[in-house]
C-alpha positions as a Markdown table, in Angstrom:
| # | Residue | x | y | z |
|---|---|---|---|---|
| 1 | Met | 0.1 | 0.0 | -0.2 |
| 2 | Lys | 1.1 | 3.4 | -0.9 |
| 3 | Ser | 1.9 | 6.0 | 1.7 |
| 4 | Asn | -0.3 | 8.3 | 0.5 |
| 5 | Arg | -3.2 | 5.8 | 0.5 |
| 6 | Arg | -2.3 | 4.4 | 3.9 |
| 7 | Leu | -2.7 | 8.3 | 5.7 |
| 8 | Leu | -5.9 | 8.5 | 4.0 |
| 9 | Leu | -6.8 | 5.2 | 5.7 |
| 10 | Phe | -5.2 | 6.3 | 8.8 |
| 11 | Leu | -7.4 | 9.8 | 8.9 |
| 12 | Val | -10.5 | 8.2 | 7.9 |
| 13 | Ser | -10.1 | 5.6 | 10.5 |
| 14 | Val | -9.1 | 8.4 | 13.3 |
| 15 | Phe | -12.7 | 10.5 | 12.2 |
| 16 | Leu | -14.3 | 7.5 | 12.9 |
| 17 | Val | -13.3 | 6.2 | 16.3 |
| 18 | Pro | -14.7 | 9.1 | 18.2 |
| 19 | Ser | -17.8 | 9.5 | 15.9 |
| 20 | Phe | -19.3 | 5.9 | 16.9 |
| 21 | Phe | -20.2 | 7.5 | 19.9 |
| 22 | Val | -23.5 | 9.8 | 20.7 |
| 23 | Asn | -24.1 | 11.9 | 23.9 |
| 24 | Tyr | -27.9 | 12.0 | 25.0 |
| 25 | Thr | -26.8 | 14.4 | 27.9 |
| 26 | Ala | -24.8 | 17.5 | 27.7 |
| 27 | Gly | -22.8 | 18.3 | 30.6 |
| 28 | Trp | -22.5 | 21.9 | 32.2 |
| 29 | Asn | -19.4 | 22.6 | 29.4 |
| 30 | Val | -21.4 | 21.1 | 26.4 |
| 31 | Glu | -24.8 | 22.8 | 27.3 |
| 32 | Ser | -23.6 | 26.3 | 28.1 |
| 33 | Arg | -21.7 | 26.5 | 24.4 |
| 34 | Trp | -24.7 | 24.6 | 22.6 |
| 35 | Ala | -27.2 | 26.7 | 24.3 |
| 36 | Leu | -25.3 | 29.6 | 23.1 |
| 37 | Ala | -25.1 | 28.2 | 19.4 |
| 38 | Ala | -28.9 | 27.6 | 19.5 |
| 39 | Ala | -29.6 | 31.5 | 20.7 |
| 40 | Ile | -28.2 | 33.0 | 18.2 |
| 41 | Ala | -28.6 | 30.4 | 15.5 |
| 42 | Arg | -32.4 | 30.5 | 16.4 |
| 43 | Asp | -33.3 | 33.7 | 17.9 |
| 44 | Gly | -30.6 | 35.9 | 17.0 |
| 45 | Val | -29.3 | 36.7 | 20.6 |
| 46 | Thr | -26.8 | 35.4 | 22.9 |
| 47 | Tyr | -28.6 | 35.3 | 26.2 |
| 48 | Ile | -29.3 | 31.8 | 26.9 |
| 49 | Glu | -31.7 | 31.1 | 29.7 |
| 50 | Asp | -34.3 | 29.7 | 26.9 |
| 51 | Tyr | -31.7 | 26.6 | 26.0 |
| 52 | Val | -29.7 | 25.7 | 29.2 |
| 53 | Thr | -31.5 | 23.8 | 31.7 |
| 54 | His | -28.7 | 22.6 | 34.3 |
| 55 | Ser | -25.7 | 24.1 | 33.3 |
| 56 | Arg | -23.7 | 26.0 | 35.9 |
| 57 | Asp | -20.9 | 27.2 | 33.4 |
| 58 | Val | -23.1 | 30.3 | 32.8 |
| 59 | Thr | -22.7 | 34.2 | 33.9 |
| 60 | Glu | -26.2 | 36.4 | 35.1 |
| 61 | Ile | -26.0 | 39.8 | 34.4 |
| 62 | Asp | -29.2 | 41.9 | 34.1 |
| 63 | Gly | -31.4 | 39.1 | 34.9 |
| 64 | His | -30.0 | 37.5 | 31.6 |
| 65 | Leu | -28.2 | 33.9 | 31.8 |
| 66 | Tyr | -25.6 | 33.8 | 29.0 |
| 67 | Ser | -22.7 | 31.6 | 28.6 |
| 68 | Ala | -19.3 | 31.5 | 30.7 |
| 69 | Lys | -17.5 | 29.9 | 27.8 |
| 70 | Ala | -15.1 | 31.4 | 25.1 |
| 71 | Pro | -17.7 | 32.3 | 22.0 |
| 72 | Gly | -15.7 | 30.5 | 19.4 |
| 73 | Leu | -16.7 | 27.0 | 19.4 |
| 74 | Ser | -20.3 | 27.9 | 19.3 |
| 75 | Leu | -20.1 | 30.5 | 16.7 |
| 76 | Leu | -18.3 | 28.0 | 14.6 |
| 77 | Cys | -21.6 | 25.9 | 15.2 |
| 78 | Val | -24.0 | 28.7 | 14.4 |
| 79 | Pro | -23.7 | 27.8 | 10.8 |
| 80 | Ile | -24.3 | 24.3 | 10.8 |
| 81 | Leu | -27.0 | 24.3 | 13.1 |
| 82 | Trp | -28.9 | 27.1 | 11.2 |
| 83 | Ser | -28.5 | 24.7 | 8.1 |
| 84 | Leu | -29.8 | 21.5 | 10.1 |
| 85 | Asp | -32.7 | 23.4 | 11.4 |
| 86 | Arg | -33.4 | 24.3 | 7.6 |
| 87 | Leu | -33.0 | 20.4 | 6.4 |
| 88 | Tyr | -34.7 | 19.7 | 9.4 |
| 89 | Pro | -37.3 | 21.5 | 11.3 |
| 90 | Glu | -37.8 | 19.4 | 14.4 |
| 91 | Tyr | -36.5 | 20.5 | 18.2 |
| 92 | Thr | -37.2 | 17.0 | 20.1 |
| 93 | Phe | -34.9 | 15.7 | 22.3 |
| 94 | Arg | -33.2 | 13.3 | 19.7 |
| 95 | Ala | -33.6 | 15.5 | 16.6 |
| 96 | Glu | -31.1 | 18.2 | 19.2 |
| 97 | Thr | -29.1 | 15.2 | 20.1 |
| 98 | Ala | -28.3 | 14.4 | 16.3 |
| 99 | Lys | -27.7 | 17.9 | 15.5 |
| 100 | Arg | -25.2 | 18.5 | 18.3 |
| 101 | Tyr | -23.6 | 15.2 | 16.9 |
| 102 | Val | -23.4 | 16.7 | 13.5 |
| 103 | Cys | -21.6 | 19.9 | 14.7 |
| 104 | Arg | -19.1 | 17.7 | 17.2 |
| 105 | Ile | -17.9 | 15.4 | 14.4 |
| 106 | Val | -17.3 | 18.6 | 11.8 |
| 107 | Leu | -15.6 | 20.2 | 14.3 |
| 108 | Ile | -14.4 | 18.2 | 17.0 |
| 109 | Gly | -13.8 | 15.6 | 14.5 |
| 110 | Phe | -11.8 | 17.1 | 12.0 |
| 111 | Ser | -9.5 | 19.0 | 14.2 |
| 112 | Leu | -8.7 | 15.5 | 15.8 |
| 113 | Val | -7.7 | 14.7 | 12.3 |
| 114 | Gly | -6.2 | 17.6 | 11.5 |
| 115 | Met | -3.2 | 17.2 | 14.4 |
| 116 | Gly | -2.9 | 13.7 | 13.2 |
| 117 | Tyr | -2.6 | 14.7 | 9.5 |
| 118 | Leu | 0.4 | 17.2 | 10.8 |
| 119 | Ile | 2.3 | 15.1 | 12.8 |
| 120 | Trp | 2.5 | 12.5 | 10.5 |
| 121 | Asn | 4.2 | 14.7 | 8.1 |
| 122 | Ile | 6.6 | 15.9 | 10.0 |
| 123 | Ser | 9.9 | 15.1 | 8.5 |
| 124 | Ser | 11.1 | 11.7 | 11.1 |
| 125 | Ala | 10.7 | 8.0 | 10.7 |
| 126 | Phe | 9.1 | 8.1 | 14.1 |
| 127 | Ser | 5.9 | 10.4 | 12.9 |
| 128 | Pro | 3.6 | 8.1 | 12.0 |
| 129 | Leu | 3.8 | 6.2 | 15.5 |
| 130 | Val | 3.9 | 9.5 | 17.3 |
| 131 | Ala | 0.5 | 10.6 | 15.2 |
| 132 | Ala | -0.9 | 7.1 | 16.1 |
| 133 | Cys | -0.3 | 8.0 | 20.2 |
| 134 | Thr | -1.9 | 11.5 | 19.6 |
| 135 | Val | -4.9 | 11.2 | 18.4 |
| 136 | Val | -5.7 | 7.3 | 20.2 |
| 137 | Gly | -3.2 | 7.1 | 22.7 |
| 138 | Ser | -3.6 | 10.5 | 24.3 |
| 139 | Pro | -6.7 | 12.2 | 25.9 |
| 140 | Leu | -7.4 | 14.1 | 23.0 |
| 141 | Leu | -9.3 | 10.7 | 21.7 |
| 142 | Pro | -12.0 | 11.0 | 24.6 |
| 143 | Tyr | -12.4 | 14.7 | 24.4 |
| 144 | Ser | -13.0 | 14.5 | 20.7 |
| 145 | Ser | -16.1 | 12.6 | 21.5 |
| 146 | Val | -18.0 | 15.6 | 23.5 |
| 147 | Leu | -18.6 | 19.2 | 22.8 |
| 148 | Tyr | -15.7 | 20.8 | 24.6 |
| 149 | Gly | -13.3 | 23.1 | 23.1 |
| 150 | His | -9.6 | 22.2 | 24.0 |
| 151 | Val | -9.4 | 19.5 | 20.8 |
| 152 | Ala | -10.1 | 22.6 | 18.5 |
| 153 | Ala | -8.0 | 25.0 | 20.1 |
| 154 | Ala | -5.2 | 22.3 | 20.6 |
| 155 | Phe | -5.5 | 22.0 | 16.4 |
| 156 | Leu | -5.8 | 25.8 | 16.1 |
| 157 | Leu | -2.4 | 26.6 | 18.3 |
| 158 | Phe | -0.5 | 24.0 | 16.6 |
| 159 | Ala | -1.5 | 24.5 | 12.8 |
| 160 | Ala | -0.3 | 28.1 | 13.6 |
| 161 | Trp | 3.0 | 26.9 | 14.9 |
| 162 | Arg | 3.4 | 24.7 | 11.6 |
| 163 | Phe | 2.4 | 27.7 | 9.5 |
| 164 | Leu | 4.9 | 29.7 | 11.4 |
| 165 | Asn | 7.7 | 27.2 | 11.3 |
| 166 | Ser | 7.2 | 26.5 | 7.9 |
| 167 | Asn | 10.0 | 27.1 | 5.0 |
| 168 | Arg | 7.5 | 30.3 | 3.9 |
| 169 | Gly | 6.5 | 31.4 | 7.2 |
| 170 | Asn | 3.5 | 32.6 | 6.7 |
| 171 | Ser | 2.9 | 35.1 | 9.7 |
| 172 | Leu | -0.4 | 36.1 | 8.9 |
| 173 | Gly | -1.7 | 32.9 | 8.3 |
| 174 | Ala | -0.5 | 31.5 | 11.8 |
| 175 | Gly | -1.6 | 35.0 | 13.4 |
| 176 | Phe | -5.1 | 34.3 | 12.0 |
| 177 | Leu | -5.2 | 30.5 | 13.5 |
| 178 | Cys | -3.7 | 31.8 | 16.7 |
| 179 | Gly | -6.7 | 34.4 | 17.0 |
| 180 | Met | -9.2 | 31.6 | 16.0 |
| 181 | Ala | -7.7 | 29.5 | 19.0 |
| 182 | Val | -8.3 | 31.7 | 21.5 |
| 183 | Leu | -11.4 | 32.8 | 20.7 |
| 184 | Val | -12.4 | 28.9 | 21.3 |
| 185 | Glu | -10.6 | 29.0 | 24.3 |
| 186 | Tyr | -9.2 | 32.0 | 26.4 |
| 187 | Pro | -5.7 | 30.0 | 27.7 |
| 188 | Ala | -4.7 | 29.7 | 24.3 |
| 189 | Ile | -3.1 | 33.3 | 24.6 |
| 190 | Phe | -0.5 | 31.7 | 26.6 |
| 191 | Gly | 0.9 | 30.0 | 23.6 |
| 192 | Val | -0.1 | 33.2 | 21.0 |
| 193 | Val | 2.5 | 35.2 | 23.4 |
| 194 | Val | 5.3 | 32.9 | 23.0 |
| 195 | Met | 4.8 | 32.6 | 19.3 |
| 196 | Ala | 4.6 | 36.5 | 19.0 |
| 197 | Gly | 7.7 | 36.2 | 20.5 |
| 198 | Phe | 9.0 | 34.1 | 17.9 |
| 199 | Ser | 7.9 | 36.0 | 15.2 |
| 200 | Leu | 9.3 | 39.2 | 16.9 |
| 201 | Arg | 12.8 | 37.4 | 16.6 |
| 202 | Arg | 12.4 | 36.9 | 13.2 |
| 203 | Ser | 11.5 | 40.5 | 12.5 |
| 204 | Pro | 9.3 | 43.0 | 13.3 |
| 205 | Arg | 8.1 | 42.6 | 9.7 |
| 206 | Asp | 6.7 | 38.9 | 10.7 |
| 207 | Leu | 5.2 | 40.4 | 14.2 |
| 208 | Thr | 3.2 | 42.8 | 12.5 |
| 209 | Arg | 1.6 | 40.5 | 9.7 |
| 210 | Phe | 1.4 | 38.2 | 12.7 |
| 211 | Ile | -0.9 | 40.6 | 14.4 |
| 212 | Leu | -2.8 | 41.7 | 11.6 |
| 213 | Gly | -3.9 | 38.0 | 11.0 |
| 214 | Gly | -5.3 | 37.9 | 14.2 |
| 215 | Ile | -7.0 | 41.3 | 14.1 |
| 216 | Pro | -10.7 | 39.5 | 13.0 |
| 217 | Ala | -10.7 | 36.9 | 15.3 |
| 218 | Gly | -10.3 | 40.0 | 17.9 |
| 219 | Ile | -12.7 | 42.0 | 16.5 |
| 220 | Val | -15.1 | 39.0 | 16.4 |
| 221 | Leu | -14.8 | 38.4 | 20.1 |
| 222 | Met | -15.0 | 42.2 | 21.1 |
| 223 | Ala | -18.4 | 42.7 | 19.1 |
| 224 | Tyr | -19.2 | 39.1 | 20.9 |
| 225 | Asn | -18.5 | 41.1 | 24.4 |
| 226 | Tyr | -20.2 | 44.4 | 23.5 |
| 227 | Trp | -23.3 | 42.2 | 22.4 |
| 228 | Ser | -23.6 | 40.5 | 25.1 |
| 229 | Phe | -21.8 | 42.6 | 28.5 |
| 230 | Gly | -21.9 | 45.6 | 27.2 |
| 231 | Thr | -18.5 | 46.8 | 26.9 |
| 232 | Val | -15.7 | 45.2 | 24.8 |
| 233 | Phe | -13.4 | 44.0 | 27.3 |
| 234 | Ala | -16.2 | 42.6 | 29.5 |
| 235 | Thr | -15.6 | 38.2 | 29.2 |
| 236 | Gly | -18.5 | 35.5 | 30.4 |
| 237 | Tyr | -16.2 | 34.8 | 33.8 |
| 238 | Thr | -16.7 | 38.5 | 35.2 |
| 239 | Ser | -20.4 | 37.7 | 36.9 |
| 240 | Phe | -20.9 | 33.4 | 37.7 |
| 241 | Ser | -24.5 | 32.7 | 38.5 |
| 242 | Asp | -23.2 | 29.6 | 39.8 |
| 243 | Pro | -21.1 | 31.0 | 44.0 |
| 244 | Glu | -18.6 | 28.2 | 44.2 |
| 245 | Phe | -17.5 | 29.1 | 40.3 |
| 246 | Gln | -17.6 | 33.1 | 41.3 |
| 247 | Ala | -15.2 | 32.5 | 44.2 |
| 248 | Ala | -12.8 | 30.5 | 42.5 |
| 249 | Val | -12.7 | 33.2 | 39.4 |
| 250 | Asp | -12.3 | 36.2 | 41.9 |
| 251 | Thr | -9.1 | 34.5 | 43.4 |
| 252 | Gly | -6.1 | 36.2 | 42.0 |
| 253 | Phe | -6.4 | 37.4 | 38.8 |
| 254 | Phe | -9.1 | 35.4 | 37.1 |
| 255 | Gly | -8.2 | 32.4 | 38.8 |
| 256 | Phe | -4.7 | 32.4 | 38.5 |
| 257 | Gly | -2.4 | 33.0 | 41.3 |
| 258 | Leu | 1.3 | 32.0 | 42.0 |
| 259 | Pro | 2.2 | 28.7 | 40.4 |
| 260 | Ser | 3.1 | 25.5 | 42.4 |
| 261 | Ile | 5.7 | 23.1 | 42.0 |
| 262 | Arg | 3.6 | 20.7 | 43.9 |
| 263 | Thr | 0.4 | 21.3 | 41.6 |
| 264 | Ala | 2.3 | 21.2 | 38.5 |
| 265 | Ile | 3.8 | 17.7 | 39.6 |
| 266 | Ser | 0.1 | 16.4 | 40.1 |
| 267 | Met | -0.7 | 17.8 | 37.0 |
| 268 | Leu | 1.8 | 15.2 | 35.4 |
| 269 | Phe | 2.5 | 12.8 | 37.7 |
| 270 | Gly | -0.6 | 12.5 | 39.9 |
| 271 | Leu | -3.1 | 9.8 | 40.3 |
| 272 | Tyr | -6.1 | 12.2 | 40.6 |
| 273 | Arg | -5.7 | 13.8 | 37.1 |
| 274 | Gly | -2.0 | 13.5 | 35.9 |
| 275 | Leu | -1.6 | 13.8 | 32.3 |
| 276 | Phe | 1.5 | 11.1 | 32.6 |
| 277 | Val | -0.3 | 8.8 | 34.5 |
| 278 | Thr | -3.2 | 7.6 | 31.5 |
| 279 | Ala | -0.8 | 8.8 | 28.6 |
| 280 | Pro | 2.6 | 7.6 | 29.8 |
| 281 | Trp | 3.8 | 8.0 | 26.3 |
| 282 | Leu | 4.1 | 11.6 | 26.5 |
| 283 | Ile | 7.1 | 11.3 | 29.4 |
| 284 | Leu | 9.3 | 10.7 | 26.5 |
| 285 | Trp | 8.6 | 14.0 | 25.8 |
| 286 | Phe | 11.1 | 14.8 | 28.7 |
| 287 | Thr | 13.6 | 12.8 | 26.7 |
| 288 | Ala | 13.4 | 14.6 | 23.8 |
| 289 | Leu | 13.9 | 18.1 | 25.1 |
| 290 | Pro | 17.4 | 18.2 | 25.7 |
| 291 | Val | 18.1 | 16.8 | 22.2 |
| 292 | Ile | 15.6 | 19.5 | 20.4 |
| 293 | Cys | 17.4 | 22.3 | 22.3 |
| 294 | Ala | 20.6 | 21.7 | 21.4 |
| 295 | His | 20.2 | 20.5 | 17.8 |
| 296 | Arg | 16.7 | 21.7 | 16.2 |
| 297 | Ser | 16.8 | 25.7 | 17.6 |
| 298 | Gly | 13.5 | 26.1 | 15.0 |
| 299 | His | 11.7 | 24.0 | 17.1 |
| 300 | Ile | 12.2 | 25.1 | 20.8 |
| 301 | Val | 9.1 | 26.7 | 20.6 |
| 302 | Ser | 7.3 | 23.3 | 21.0 |
| 303 | Ala | 9.4 | 22.6 | 24.2 |
| 304 | Ile | 8.7 | 26.0 | 25.6 |
| 305 | Ile | 4.8 | 26.2 | 25.3 |
| 306 | Pro | 4.0 | 23.4 | 27.3 |
| 307 | Val | 6.1 | 24.0 | 30.3 |
| 308 | Ile | 4.7 | 28.0 | 30.0 |
| 309 | Phe | 1.3 | 26.2 | 30.5 |
| 310 | Ile | 2.0 | 23.7 | 33.2 |
| 311 | Ile | 3.4 | 26.8 | 35.2 |
| 312 | Ile | 0.7 | 29.1 | 34.7 |
| 313 | Leu | -2.1 | 26.6 | 35.4 |
| 314 | Ser | -0.5 | 25.1 | 38.1 |
| 315 | Gly | -1.6 | 28.4 | 40.0 |
| 316 | Phe | -5.0 | 27.6 | 38.5 |
| 317 | Thr | -7.9 | 27.3 | 41.3 |
| 318 | Met | -9.6 | 24.5 | 39.6 |
| 319 | Trp | -6.0 | 23.4 | 37.6 |
| 320 | Trp | -7.8 | 19.7 | 37.9 |
| 321 | Gly | -10.7 | 21.0 | 35.1 |
| 322 | Gly | -13.8 | 19.7 | 37.2 |
| 323 | Ala | -15.5 | 16.7 | 35.9 |
| 324 | Ser | -12.7 | 15.2 | 34.1 |
| 325 | Cys | -10.7 | 12.0 | 33.3 |
| 326 | Cys | -7.6 | 14.0 | 33.0 |
| 327 | Met | -5.7 | 17.5 | 33.1 |
| 328 | Arg | -7.8 | 18.6 | 30.3 |
| 329 | His | -6.5 | 22.2 | 30.5 |
| 330 | Leu | -3.2 | 20.6 | 29.2 |
| 331 | Leu | -5.1 | 19.0 | 26.2 |
| 332 | Ile | -3.7 | 21.9 | 24.1 |
| 333 | Val | 0.1 | 21.3 | 24.5 |
| 334 | Ile | 0.1 | 17.8 | 23.5 |
| 335 | Pro | 0.4 | 18.1 | 19.9 |
| 336 | Phe | 3.3 | 20.8 | 20.7 |
| 337 | Met | 5.0 | 17.7 | 23.1 |
| 338 | Ala | 4.2 | 15.2 | 20.3 |
| 339 | Ser | 6.4 | 17.0 | 17.8 |
| 340 | Leu | 9.4 | 16.8 | 19.8 |
| 341 | Val | 9.3 | 13.2 | 20.6 |
| 342 | Val | 8.9 | 12.4 | 16.9 |
| 343 | Tyr | 13.0 | 13.3 | 16.7 |
| 344 | Leu | 13.5 | 10.6 | 19.5 |
| 345 | Ser | 16.6 | 8.1 | 18.2 |
| 346 | Arg | 15.8 | 4.7 | 17.2 |
| 347 | Lys | 16.4 | 3.3 | 20.6 |
| 348 | Trp | 13.2 | 4.3 | 21.9 |
| 349 | Leu | 11.4 | 2.9 | 19.5 |
| 350 | Ile | 10.2 | -0.6 | 22.1 |
| 351 | Pro | 9.3 | 1.8 | 24.6 |
| 352 | Leu | 7.7 | 4.4 | 22.6 |
| 353 | Ile | 5.0 | 1.6 | 21.3 |
| 354 | Thr | 4.8 | 0.5 | 24.5 |
| 355 | Leu | 3.8 | 3.0 | 25.9 |
| 356 | Gly | 1.5 | 4.2 | 23.4 |
| 357 | Met | -0.4 | 0.9 | 23.1 |
| 358 | Ile | -0.5 | 1.2 | 26.9 |
| 359 | Ser | -1.8 | 4.9 | 26.5 |
| 360 | Thr | -4.5 | 3.6 | 23.9 |
| 361 | Ile | -5.9 | 1.4 | 26.0 |
| 362 | Cys | -6.5 | 3.5 | 28.7 |
| 363 | Gln | -8.1 | 6.4 | 26.5 |
| 364 | Met | -10.4 | 3.6 | 25.2 |
| 365 | Ser | -11.4 | 3.0 | 28.4 |
| 366 | Phe | -12.5 | 6.7 | 28.8 |
| 367 | Leu | -14.0 | 6.5 | 24.9 |
| 368 | Leu | -15.8 | 3.9 | 25.8 |
| 369 | Val | -17.6 | 4.8 | 29.0 |
| 370 | Glu | -17.4 | 9.0 | 29.7 |
| 371 | Pro | -14.7 | 11.4 | 29.4 |
| 372 | Glu | -16.5 | 13.6 | 32.4 |
| 373 | Thr | -15.5 | 11.8 | 35.4 |
| 374 | Pro | -17.1 | 13.0 | 38.4 |
| 375 | Glu | -14.5 | 14.9 | 40.6 |
| 376 | Asp | -14.9 | 12.9 | 43.7 |
| 377 | Tyr | -13.4 | 9.9 | 42.4 |
| 378 | Ala | -9.5 | 9.7 | 43.3 |
| 379 | Ile | -8.2 | 7.7 | 40.3 |
| 380 | Pro | -10.9 | 8.0 | 37.2 |
| 381 | Leu | -9.1 | 4.8 | 35.5 |
| 382 | Val | -9.8 | 2.7 | 38.3 |
| 383 | Asp | -12.7 | 4.3 | 40.1 |
| 384 | Gln | -14.3 | 5.1 | 36.9 |
| 385 | Ala | -13.4 | 3.5 | 33.4 |
| 386 | Ile | -12.8 | -0.2 | 34.8 |
| 387 | Pro | -15.3 | -0.6 | 36.9 |
| 388 | Trp | -17.9 | 0.9 | 34.3 |
| 389 | Leu | -16.6 | -1.6 | 31.6 |
| 390 | Leu | -17.2 | -4.4 | 33.9 |
| 391 | Gly | -20.4 | -3.3 | 34.5 |
| 392 | Ser | -21.5 | -2.9 | 30.7 |
| 393 | Arg | -22.1 | 0.8 | 31.6 |
| 394 | Met | -20.7 | 1.8 | 28.0 |
| 395 | Arg | -21.9 | 5.4 | 25.9 |
| 396 | Pro | -24.3 | 4.8 | 23.3 |
| 397 | Leu | -23.0 | 4.3 | 20.0 |
| 398 | Val | -24.5 | 4.7 | 16.3 |
| 399 | Leu | -24.7 | 1.6 | 15.4 |
| 400 | Asp | -27.0 | 1.3 | 18.5 |
| 401 | Asn | -29.6 | 3.3 | 16.8 |
| 402 | Met | -29.2 | 1.6 | 13.6 |
| 403 | Gly | -30.5 | -2.0 | 15.2 |
| 404 | Ile | -27.1 | -3.2 | 15.4 |
| 405 | Leu | -25.5 | -5.1 | 18.5 |
| 406 | Ser | -23.6 | -3.0 | 20.9 |
| 407 | Ser | -21.1 | -5.9 | 21.0 |
| 408 | Ile | -20.8 | -5.3 | 17.0 |
| 409 | Gly | -20.4 | -1.5 | 17.6 |
| 410 | Ser | -17.5 | -1.7 | 19.8 |
| 411 | Gly | -15.6 | -4.3 | 17.8 |
| 412 | Val | -16.0 | -1.9 | 15.1 |
| 413 | Val | -14.7 | 1.0 | 17.1 |
| 414 | Leu | -11.9 | -1.1 | 18.5 |
| 415 | Leu | -10.9 | -2.5 | 14.4 |
| 416 | Met | -10.6 | 1.0 | 13.4 |
| 417 | Val | -8.2 | 1.8 | 16.4 |
| 418 | Val | -6.4 | -1.5 | 15.5 |
| 419 | Val | -6.1 | 0.0 | 11.8 |
| 420 | Val | -4.8 | 3.2 | 12.9 |
| 421 | Trp | -1.7 | 1.4 | 14.6 |
| 422 | Tyr | -1.3 | -0.9 | 11.4 |
| 423 | Cys | -0.9 | 2.1 | 9.1 |
| 424 | Ala | 1.0 | 3.8 | 11.5 |
| 425 | Ile | 3.7 | 1.0 | 11.9 |
| 426 | Ala | 3.6 | -0.1 | 8.6 |
| 427 | Asp | 4.4 | 3.6 | 7.3 |
| 428 | Tyr | 7.4 | 3.9 | 9.8 |
| 429 | Arg | 8.7 | 0.8 | 8.3 |
| 430 | Gln | 8.5 | 2.0 | 4.7 |
| 431 | Arg | 10.0 | 5.1 | 6.2 |
| 432 | Arg | 12.9 | 3.1 | 7.7 |
| 433 | Val | 13.7 | 1.5 | 4.4 |
| 434 | Val | 13.3 | 4.6 | 2.4 |
| 435 | Ser | 15.7 | 6.9 | 4.7 |
| 436 | Gly | 18.3 | 3.4 | 5.0 |
| 437 | Gly | 17.9 | 3.5 | 8.8 |
| 438 | Ala | 18.4 | 6.9 | 9.8 |
| 439 | Pro | 15.8 | 8.2 | 12.2 |
């Protein structure tokens, strides 16, 4: 099989894995975003009390409820939802579920595919293997099955870096993607600042083009803020309707205080929500840091951005991310970590594949049950994923609604994951042959 056909099979399989799952219930985060999209698409307003039922991710101003989330993902849902309403003007529970499902697979599913594509095409023999680890062996997989903004923001920010670090150095396009990333998830601004510094290091002209590229997203955000809150500088985080959330945001600067080494260690290695616990292949990022910093200075941004996020988020009052199976606030840095792991030497092949397979099993467990692990579950894999799987408490699949047995549907999902790894290993072997054994 030729490399291009193998890549196509890889990408199709990546898209299908999370697309098999349907979410009949919406958590606070998802409901807040979806309510905003529905309010704009159907009523032309940004207040959401007619569409929200239980979400605490809302803010109350002048008697109206507004989404507390960055508006970007909701705004991207608007044209899709508007079109679906015209094609299928039904507003029942099942219809709403189906429409939310379509928006998710279009925006989040293709973001996961895009990250796999970008990492696969990095010039290294390890790239296909790391791409597989990224898309099915990291928390990006379970979170691509829900309408959260993290996966889309990770793709936009990483794509911006690939634009900026390409031979042509497309600063204008990188700026546009960075602006979109912030519009989807506000914390993306930390990575944007690093890339702006990289642009300035190249030349003031590059920085100017980078800033110009981000202006459209900035205008959209300010227009939304003015439309909703009466001022361009206000956000949904200014007046939470939930006292607990408001108290957290009022601590320090919008919830951010001084960094904590202890918290940083917990974010990475802690059993509670540690990123490396369920995705251990990411530990190899540490082994790649000295190599990249010493010999590939153009990739140093991929080393700086994860460090910056870890440091800043270690001072966040709700660093664990609420109901989550992992450190979801760090999802945005996973492709940057992966882009360094691809340059490891051949001696790391077995550890990479072994840890990648273990990670895939962990992430598939969360995908099959639920990525929104309740906060009182101490170890998500032990307290939720494994017991729920043993008790057959799995999420509904699209195939279930087509009259096909759930066991068959689960088997198809697992087959797609096997195809992903088959394509990655086969392409790695071909690249080794073509390169004559060079890493």
